[in-house]
C-alpha positions as MATLAB code, in Angstrom:
seq = 'XXXXXXXXXXXXXXXXXXXXXXXXXXXXXXXXXXXXXXXXXXXXXXXXXXXXXXXXXXXXXXXXXXXXXXXXXXXXXXXXXXXXXXXXXXXXXXXXXXXXXXXXXXXXX';
ca = [
     -48.575 -154.450  135.050;
     -45.731 -156.886  134.435;
     -43.376 -154.108  133.490;
     -44.128 -152.042  136.579;
     -43.545 -155.058  138.816;
     -40.296 -155.752  136.991;
     -39.104 -152.191  137.459;
     -39.857 -152.314  141.187;
     -38.052 -155.650  141.618;
     -34.882 -154.364  139.999;
     -34.668 -151.456  142.410;
     -31.298 -149.843  143.093;
     -28.054 -151.403  141.939;
     -26.972 -154.127  144.335;
     -23.629 -154.253  146.056;
     -20.696 -155.853  144.299;
     -20.960 -159.052  146.351;
     -23.883 -160.527  144.353;
     -22.987 -163.742  142.548;
     -22.428 -162.884  138.859;
     -24.403 -165.995  137.879;
     -27.395 -164.655  139.785;
     -27.002 -161.269  138.102;
     -26.897 -162.948  134.688;
     -29.952 -165.063  135.489;
     -31.970 -162.075  136.688;
     -31.044 -160.073  133.585;
     -31.924 -162.907  131.203;
     -35.213 -163.578  132.977;
     -36.100 -159.861  132.898;
     -35.430 -159.678  129.154;
     -37.568 -162.742  128.428;
     -40.371 -161.461  130.658;
     -40.389 -158.145  128.796;
     -40.416 -159.834  125.380;
     -43.169 -162.217  126.471;
     -45.262 -159.320  127.793;
     -44.835 -157.478  124.489;
     -45.567 -160.532  122.342;
     -48.955 -159.969  120.705;
     -49.849 -163.590  120.070;
     -51.701 -165.740  122.522;
     -50.793 -169.373  123.097;
     -52.110 -172.044  125.418;
     -49.181 -172.203  127.851;
     -48.414 -168.496  128.168;
     -49.538 -168.442  131.815;
     -47.209 -171.318  132.655;
     -44.277 -169.464  131.103;
     -45.123 -166.278  133.008;
     -45.452 -168.136  136.322;
     -42.181 -170.005  135.879;
     -40.334 -166.846  134.877;
     -41.635 -165.224  138.054;
     -40.440 -168.260  140.019;
     -36.968 -168.019  138.443;
     -36.789 -164.348  139.290;
     -37.817 -165.027  142.885;
     -35.215 -167.788  143.237;
     -32.512 -165.519  141.858;
     -33.567 -162.656  144.132;
     -33.139 -164.922  147.155;
     -29.492 -165.622  146.318;
     -28.129 -168.921  145.069;
     -31.037 -170.921  143.655;
     -31.416 -174.696  143.784;
     -30.110 -176.210  140.555;
     -32.818 -178.893  140.163;
     -35.531 -176.254  140.604;
     -33.818 -173.946  138.098;
     -33.679 -176.728  135.537;
     -37.307 -177.705  136.155;
     -38.447 -174.125  135.605;
     -36.334 -173.861  132.461;
     -37.874 -177.056  131.109;
     -41.395 -175.787  131.777;
     -40.648 -172.424  130.170;
     -39.067 -174.051  127.123;
     -42.057 -176.355  126.769;
     -44.468 -173.470  127.114;
     -42.850 -171.046  124.656;
     -40.490 -173.256  122.677;
     -42.600 -173.027  119.534;
     -42.708 -169.209  119.601;
     -39.669 -168.461  117.454;
     -39.789 -164.729  118.229;
     -38.855 -165.529  121.834;
     -36.078 -168.023  121.104;
     -33.114 -165.620  121.505;
     -34.243 -164.599  124.995;
     -35.074 -168.205  125.900;
     -31.528 -169.176  124.871;
     -30.162 -166.460  127.176;
     -32.149 -167.860  130.106;
     -30.891 -171.362  129.323;
     -27.309 -170.095  129.223;
     -27.803 -168.323  132.567;
     -29.202 -171.502  134.155;
     -26.283 -173.502  132.747;
     -23.867 -171.170  134.557;
     -24.956 -172.817  137.810;
     -23.612 -176.162  136.621;
     -24.936 -179.408  137.955;
     -25.781 -182.556  136.097;
     -26.730 -182.207  132.449;
     -28.132 -185.158  130.511;
     -25.915 -186.488  127.789;
     -22.757 -184.991  129.245;
     -20.649 -186.758  131.658;
];
């Protein structure tokens, strides 16, 4: 079911005025959602990761998301699937996409 929902959400190609950061975020989230759906192993926080990925996708679909909310979702997703090494490349892509929005980052200043 996740894949069919994902396909419907993507719909037709959007006009050229969509923020490229939003496009990157939506693409990265879609890739991680697909990999998570295909991952055969079960783990305790899988539902949390799925819910937060859906939240990220919804924020991106609405336009420019709130940076603190993006970072909170990323933290929850990383905590939920961080130990699943098979998903780490896609998780890194989502992190990169969130970082494109800027904002305060701990340890950098």
